[in-house]
C-alpha positions in Angstrom: 110.8 -122.9 34.0 109.7 -120.8 31.1 111.7 -120.9 27.8 110.3 -119.4 24.6 110.6 -116.7 22.0 108.2 -114.2 23.5 107.8 -111.8 20.5 109.5 -111.7 17.1 109.0 -109.3 14.2 111.4 -109.1 11.3 111.6 -108.0 7.7 114.1 -109.6 5.4 114.5 -110.0 1.6 115.9 -112.7 -0.6 119.3 -112.2 -2.2 119.2 -109.6 -4.9 115.7 -108.3 -4.0 115.3 -104.7 -3.0 112.1 -103.4 -1.4 111.1 -99.8 -2.1 108.6 -98.0 0.1 107.5 -94.4 -0.3 106.1 -94.3 3.2 107.3 -95.4 6.6 108.4 -98.9 7.4 107.2 -100.1 10.8 108.5 -103.2 12.6 107.3 -103.9 16.1 107.6 -106.7 18.6 105.5 -105.9 21.7 104.7 -108.1 24.6 102.3 -107.2 27.4 104.4 -109.0 30.0 105.9 -112.4 30.7 105.9 -114.0 34.2 106.8 -117.2 35.9 106.2 -118.2 39.5 107.8 -121.2 41.3 106.9 -122.1 44.9 107.3 -125.0 47.3 106.6 -125.6 51.0 107.3 -128.3 53.5 106.6 -129.2 57.1 108.1 -132.1 59.0 108.0 -133.4 62.6 109.6 -136.3 64.4 112.5 -137.3 66.6 114.7 -136.6 63.6 113.2 -134.1 61.2 114.8 -132.6 58.1 114.0 -131.2 54.7 115.6 -129.2 51.8 113.5 -127.3 49.3 114.7 -125.8 46.0 112.7 -123.7 43.6 113.7 -122.1 40.3 111.8 -119.5 38.2 113.6 -118.6 34.9 112.5 -116.5 31.9 114.5 -117.2 28.7 112.3 -115.7 26.0 113.5 -112.9 23.8 111.7 -110.0 22.3 113.2 -108.9 19.0 112.2 -106.4 16.3 114.6 -106.3 13.4 114.8 -104.8 9.9 117.3 -107.0 8.1 116.3 -106.8 4.5 117.6 -104.8 1.5 115.0 -101.9 2.0 114.6 -98.4 0.8 112.0 -96.5 2.7 110.8 -92.9 3.3 110.9 -93.4 7.1 111.5 -96.1 9.7 110.1 -97.2 13.1 111.6 -100.3 14.8 110.3 -101.0 18.3 110.7 -103.8 20.8 109.0 -103.7 24.3 108.3 -106.2 27.0 108.2 -106.8 30.7 109.6 -109.9 32.5 108.8 -111.0 36.1 110.4 -114.1 37.7 109.3 -115.0 41.2 110.5 -117.9 43.3 109.7 -118.7 46.9 110.2 -121.6 49.4 109.0 -122.2 52.9 110.4 -125.0 55.1 109.6 -125.9 58.8 111.0 -128.8 60.7 110.4 -129.7 64.4 112.1 -132.6 66.2 114.7 -133.5 68.8 117.2 -132.9 66.1 116.1 -131.0 63.1 117.4 -129.4 59.9 115.7 -127.2 57.4 117.0 -125.7 54.2 115.4 -123.5 51.5 116.9 -122.3 48.3 115.4 -120.1 45.6 116.5 -118.8 42.2 114.7 -116.1 40.2 116.3 -115.2 36.9 115.7 -113.2 33.8 118.4 -114.8 31.7 120.6 -113.5 28.9 118.3 -115.2 26.4 115.5 -112.9 27.5 117.1 -109.9 25.7 115.0 -107.1 24.2 116.5 -105.9 20.9 115.5 -103.4 18.2 118.0 -103.5 15.3 118.4 -102.2 11.8 120.9 -103.8 9.4 123.4 -101.9 7.2 121.3 -102.9 4.1 118.5 -100.5 5.1 118.5 -97.0 3.5 116.0 -94.3 4.7 115.5 -91.3 2.4 113.8 -88.1 3.5 111.9 -89.3 6.6 112.4 -89.8 10.4 114.0 -92.8 12.0 113.1 -94.2 15.4 114.7 -97.3 16.8 113.7 -98.1 20.4 113.9 -100.9 22.9 112.3 -100.9 26.3 112.2 -103.5 29.1 110.8 -103.7 32.6 112.5 -106.6 34.4 112.0 -107.9 37.9 113.4 -111.0 39.7 112.3 -111.8 43.3 113.6 -114.7 45.4 112.3 -115.3 48.9 112.9 -118.2 51.3 111.9 -118.9 54.8 113.4 -121.8 56.8 112.7 -122.7 60.4 113.7 -125.6 62.6 113.1 -126.3 66.3 114.4 -128.9 68.8 117.3 -129.6 71.1 119.6 -129.6 68.1 118.4 -127.5 65.2 119.9 -125.9 62.1 118.4 -123.7 59.4 120.0 -122.7 56.1 118.6 -120.3 53.5 120.1 -119.5 50.1 118.4 -117.2 47.6 119.5 -115.5 44.3 117.8 -113.0 42.1 119.5 -112.2 38.8 118.7 -109.9 35.9 121.0 -110.8 33.0 119.1 -109.7 29.9 120.3 -106.8 27.8 118.2 -104.1 26.2 119.6 -102.9 22.9 118.6 -100.4 20.2 121.0 -100.5 17.2 121.0 -98.7 13.9 123.5 -99.7 11.3 121.7 -98.4 8.2 122.1 -95.2 6.2 120.0 -92.0 6.1 119.9 -89.6 3.2 118.2 -86.1 3.6 116.4 -87.5 6.6 114.5 -86.1 9.4 115.0 -86.7 13.1 116.9 -89.8 14.1 116.2 -91.3 17.5 118.0 -94.4 18.8 116.9 -95.2 22.4 117.2 -98.1 24.8 115.8 -98.0 28.3 115.3 -100.6 31.0 113.9 -100.7 34.5 115.6 -103.6 36.4 114.5 -104.6 40.0 116.2 -107.6 41.7 115.2 -108.6 45.3 116.5 -111.5 47.4 115.3 -112.0 51.0 115.4 -114.7 53.6 114.0 -115.3 57.1 115.5 -117.9 59.4 113.7 -118.8 62.6 
């Protein structure tokens, strides 16, 4: 289970303090990729054989780039980018006169793993371009294999792959005599859950 602030970049000012920049203000939070992998396997034999396996792989870390201060600048770039990959797998095999096998997996990129690029209303850009962008590439994969054999046998598989994190680009500031303004949020989300029962 992985829980952390993955990347954080902010600019802020104390009350009553205004920062003046003639050039471009750049705030970036960039992560090369976050991954977590959980796996478990079990094999059992006997007259009565049974086993239940559960695995959980969760990413909770946020990536945030924020311009929150009282700032006057000639241009602005705020960028947040990351990739998240949660992978969980189980394998269970039981053999006996009466046998039961169960496998459950959860792979999740949670709401806490949001990717955000934001600009507060206290920011004023004069004369230059503004770019606020947030990009995410998220994947969650849950696989489980369960097998049981015998005169009486039962196999149960449960798997869940969830992508719950938002990707947001938000500009609440002001622009005077500015250039191009680009506000862009993009995400690639891939969730896969698969099971084999024998």
